[in-house]
N, C-alpha and C positions, 0 to 999 in steps of 0.2 A: 488572401484572407483579409477581412476588414474588422476593426475593433467594434464597430456598432453592432454587427451581427454576432461577433464572438462574445459579447457581454449580454447574451440573451437571458432574460428572467423567466422565460417560458418553462413550464413544468409539465410532467405527464398529465394528460387529461385536459390541458388548456386547449381551447379552440382558436385562440388568437394571442398575439404578443402582449406582454405586460410592459408598458412604457415606464422607464425609470422615473420620469418626472411625476408620475401619479402615485409613487410609493409613499407609505407612511414613514416620515423621517425618523420616528422613534424606534422602528423595527423594520428595516429594509428587507427586501426579499432575500438578499445574500446573507443577511444576519440570521434569517429564519433557517437557512441551510445548516448553519453552525449549531443552532439550538436543537434541530432534529437529530443531528448526529450525537450530540451530548446525551440526549434522552433515549437513544436506541439501545436495545439489548446487545446488539452486535458490538457496539463500542464498549459497553460495560465489561464484556468478557475479556477485553484486552488487559484488564487489570491483573489477570492471572495467565497471561501468555508470555512466553519467553522473548526477550529482546537479545540478550547476550548469554546469560547464565541460566540454563533451565533449572527451575525449582530451587532457586537460590534461597539459602537459609538466612541471609542477611537482609536488613531492612532498607539499605540505601541503593542497591543495584536496580537499574532501570527495568521495568516491564514494558510490554508493548504500549500500555496505556500512558505511562509517564513519558516514554519516548515520543508518542504521538502528540501529546500536549506540548512538548518542547519544540517539536518540528512545526507545530501550528503557530507557535509564538514567532519563530524565525520566519516562517512563511508569510505571516501577517506583515511583518516589518518589510520583507522583500517586496510584497505586493504594494504596500503604501508608498514606498520610496520610488518604485517604478511608476506607479499610477500617477504620482504627482508630476512627473516629467511627461508622461504620455498625454495628460490633459493639456499641458502647454503645447505639445506638438500637434495635437488634434483638437482644436477648440470646439468643434461640433459636438464632441462627447460631453463637454461641460454644458453646452447649450441644451443638450438632451437630458440634463439633470445628473449626470454621473459625477461622483466625487472620488478623490483618491482613496478614500476608505473602502469604496466598492471593490477596488483591486485587492486591498488587504483582506477583505472579507472572503472573496473568492479563493485566493491562494491559501489563506489561513484555514478555511474549511476543508479544502481539498487536501491540505497537509494533515489536518486532524484525522481524516479518514483514509490516509494513504495505505495503512496496514490493516484495514478493517477486514480484509479477506484472508489474512494469514492464518493457517491452521495452527494447532498446538505444536509445541516443541520447536519453534523457530523455523528457519528455512529448511531444516531437515524434515519438517512435517510435510512441506510441499513435495520433497523428493520421495518421502515414504509413500505418499498417495500415488505418485507417478510410478514408482517401482512395483507397487502391488499389481498394477495393470500391465506393466511392461515385462516383468520377470517373475512375478508372484502368481498367486492363484487366479488373479483377475485377467490373466492373459487369455483365458478361455473365451472371453467376450470379443476378442479382436475381430473375428470373422463375421460377427453380427452387427458391427458398427461401420459407419463410413470412415474414410481416412481422417477427416477433420474431427469427427467425434472421438475417435480413438486417440488422436493426437492431443485433444483437450485433456484426456485422462492420463496418458503416459508422461505428459509434460505439464502436469497440474500447476496452475499459475495463480498465486495469491492476488495479483492485480485483477485478473479476470474474475476470480471469485468475489473480490470486493465489488466489482461492477454488478455482479449478480445480486449480491446482498442489497445494494443501493437501489436497484431498479426492478427487482423481481416482484411480479404481481401475484397476489394470492386471493382467494375468494373473499370478496368484500373490500379488498385493498388493491387499488390500481396504481401501478407505477412505483412500487416500493415506498421509499421515504419521500417521494415527490420533491426531489431537489431541483434547483434551477439547472437548466442545461449548461449555463456557463460554468458552474461549479463542477458538474459531471465531466464537462470537456477538459477542465484543468486537471481533473483526477486521472484522465486517460493518458498515461505516460507512453503507452504502446498501443496506438489505435489501429490494430490489425488483428486478423484471426490467426489461429495457431499454425496454419500451413499457408504458404511455404515457410519453413523455419529458417530464420536469419538469412534472408535472400541477399541482403546488402550489409554494409558496415554502418549504415545510417543508424543513429541512436534509437529511432522508432522501431527498428527491426530486431533489437536486442532480445525482446520478449514479445508476448502478445497480451491483448487487453480485454478480450471478451470470449466467452464460450459460445458455441453454436446455439445454445439454448437462449442466449440474449442477443442474437444477431439483429433481430428486428428493432429492438430497443436501441441498440448501438447506431444503426443506420438512421433512425429517426432523429436522434440527437445530433449526429454528424451533419445531417442535411440542414437542420435548423441553424446550426452554428456556422455553416458555410466553410467547414474545414476542407482543405485542399486534398484531392485524391492523389495518392502516391503511385498506385499501380492499377492498371485496368484488368490484369489477369487474376487478381485476388482482391479481397476486401482489405484495403490498406490505405491509410491516410497519414498526412503529416500532422504533427501535434498542434493542439491548441497552444498558443504561445505561452500562456501562464503555466502550462505543465512543466516548462523548463524551470520556473521558479519553485514549484512544488518539489521537483527533483533536487534542486540545489539545497532547499531547506533540509531535506532528508539526508543528503550527502554531507552537509555541514555537521548535522547533529550526530549521525552515527560515526563519522570519522573522529570527531573530537570527544564526544561524550562516552562512546564505547571505550576509547582509550583511557579516559578518566576513570571509568569503572574498573578497568584492568589494573590501574595503579592503586586505587583504593582497596582492591581485593588482594593486593600483594602479588599479582601475576606479572606485573611489570614494575621494575624498580623506579623510584621517583626520579633518579638521575636521568633516566631516559626521557622523562617528561620535558625537562628543561632542554636537554640536548635536541630533541625532535621538534619541540614547539617553539623554541627561541627563534627559529628561522621564520616562523609565521608572525611572531609578535615583536620582533626586534625593533620595529619603528614605533611601537606604542608602549612597550613595557617600562615600568618604573622599577629598575632592578633593586633599588633600596627598599621600596615597598615590598617587593617579593621576599627579600631576605628578612624583613621585619616581621613577617607572618610566622607565628609560632607553630602552627599545626599543618601537617602535610595536606589535609583535606582543604584547608584555606588556601594554601599555595597553589594547589592544582586547580581549585575553583577560579582563582585569579587568572591563571594562564588560559583556562578554558573560556572564560568570558572575553578575554582579549582576542583569542583566536577566532571565536565565533564572529566577533565584530569585524575583524579583518576580512574574513571570508564573505560576510554579508556585503561589505563594500565592493569586493571583487565581483560577486555575482551580479549586483545591480549594474555596475559599470559595463560588464561584458554584455548583459542583456540589452541595455540601451544602445550600446555601440553597434549591436547586430540586429536591431529591431527589424529592419527590412528583410534580412536573410531569414530570420525566424518566421516572419509572416509568409514568406514565399516558399518555405520548406527546405531551403538550401543550407541551413545551419545544422550540421550533421553530428555534433558532439554535445555532451552535457556542458553546462556553463563552467563547472569547476575543472573540466578537462582542458579548458581554454585559458585558465587563470595562470598567473605567474608563479603560483605556489603549487602547481601540479606535481612536481617532483617530491616536495615535502609531504603533500597529502598521501601520495603513494607509499612513501616511506613509513608513515604512521599506520596506514592500513596493513602494510606488509608485516609490521611488528605485531599489530593486533591479531592478525591471522595466526601467527606463530605462537604467540604467548597466551591469547585468550580463546579464540574460536577453536583452536586445536588442543587446548589444555585437556588433561585427563578427565577432569570433572565434567566438562562440557561434552566430550566425546562419549563418556559412559552413559550420560543421560540421553543423548541423542540416539544411541543404540537402543535403549529401552523404548524411546519414542517410536522408532521404526516398528518394533514388534507390536506395540500397543495399537498403533494406527492400522497396521495390516490386519490384525485380529478383528478390530472393530469393523473395518470395511467388509471383511469376509462374512462375518456373522450377519450383519444387517443387510448387505446386498443379497446374500443367499436367501434370507428369510423373506424379503420383499419380493424377489423373483419367484420363489416357491409358491407364495400366496397367489401371485398373478397367474402362474402356470397351473394352479390347482393341485400342487404337490406339497401343500403346507403340512409340516409335522407339528406335534405338540410343542416341541422346542421352538420352532419358528414362531408359533403363536405367542408364546411367552416373551420371546425376544421383541416382537413388534409391540408388545405392551409397554416396552421401555421407550419406543420411538414416538416422539411427539406427533400429534395428529396431523399437523401441517406437512409432515414428511412421508405420510402413508398413502398419498395419492397413487392409485393403481393405473399409471399411464400405460398405454399400449406400446409406448416407445421404451425399449430397453435402455437407450441412452438417457432418457429423462429419469427413469427409475434409478439408475446408477448415480446420476448427478444429484438426485435428491439426497442420497445417502452421503455422497462426498460433501455436499453442502452442510448436512447435519454434523458430520464428524469434524469438518473444518471449523465450525463455529464453537466447538467445545473449548473450554479453557484447559490448560495443562492438567490441573488437579481433577477436573470433572472427567477428562478422558481416562485418567488413571483409575478413578473410582468406578466408572462404567466398565472398564476392562476387568477389574477385579470381580465385579458381579457376574460378568459373562463367563469368566474362567473358574468360577466357584470359590474364589478367594474373598470371602465376605467378612472375614475377621478384621 
């Protein structure tokens, strides 16, 4: 892979390349990507989607929106610092007009939208959709779908759903949000289809990145960027190099900031913060300053800022040291899995899982989320299919009045109809999903 091709400014609908040197310096093409995400309805819904604690009653716990903004800030820094060195290594890029801020804009925007496809109720929302089709009432559709279509459903993936949101065309709107291919490439952490599932231990095979409904859009983007094919027996490619930085930004934030949330909520004792994080910040911490801070939140914030800075330095150094391997597809792990603090990171995540993600409050709300999502899928999928088959009941007609017009297309494809409903439910915020469920179950008080 080569950087000139990987930094493509082309968008859906373009008939030719967009040279970097011809861009308006006051609002570059990669900056436009960021703006379009900020103003999108899919991004706004993240303000009421779970990051760690579902439906938290406190005002300082992170939502998907605040998490995404923080990941974007870290991603922008990673991109700029890497970009500055890459321009020195590849002088032709600078001759073509590229600046180090371009790398920051690409990684920052891809980081901003990295969770845009996540359903309500956190990662349990993905599992709830999958289990509806694997073991719930949706299993009846298995024999009517291809293996890959069915795998899309039973292993519903927020990354693939995000790609759908970003690229899906509707009547009068071609190419979704019309983002640059470079930014979309950096977003694709898992540039493969849902089958075969985890064929290797390479990081790109951990999950998948697009549904069958977006296969053509995926292939168009991959071809334009010149991303290297990984397998000839399936649609599978090696990552756009900047996707490693997007992943690192997310890994840094959820490792450190979810841990911080757990401490501030009282789920993890403050003593654990110093014990676990001191190993990350031992070379940068001013211990006198730490002890001079009077409030727990200030002390934890100080440790968090230092830890993020340390991990940013690590991610940048590892990326630059392995640029060639990343470009040719032989770098098989995430950046933080190769850093010298790997053991400390795993210890923090292990404690977060035990104390936060498996806490009673989180588990109880995730259980409720499973039931809500299953019921929503069943009612809407049944109503849309009954309408298509000519078996629509009065109840079905009433239900479809709740379904936005853009999701009511009566496609001849069962897969497309099901994906329409999955897309609708996945874009709901936590609170909206609860309110809609109450309406459909007669609990309107």
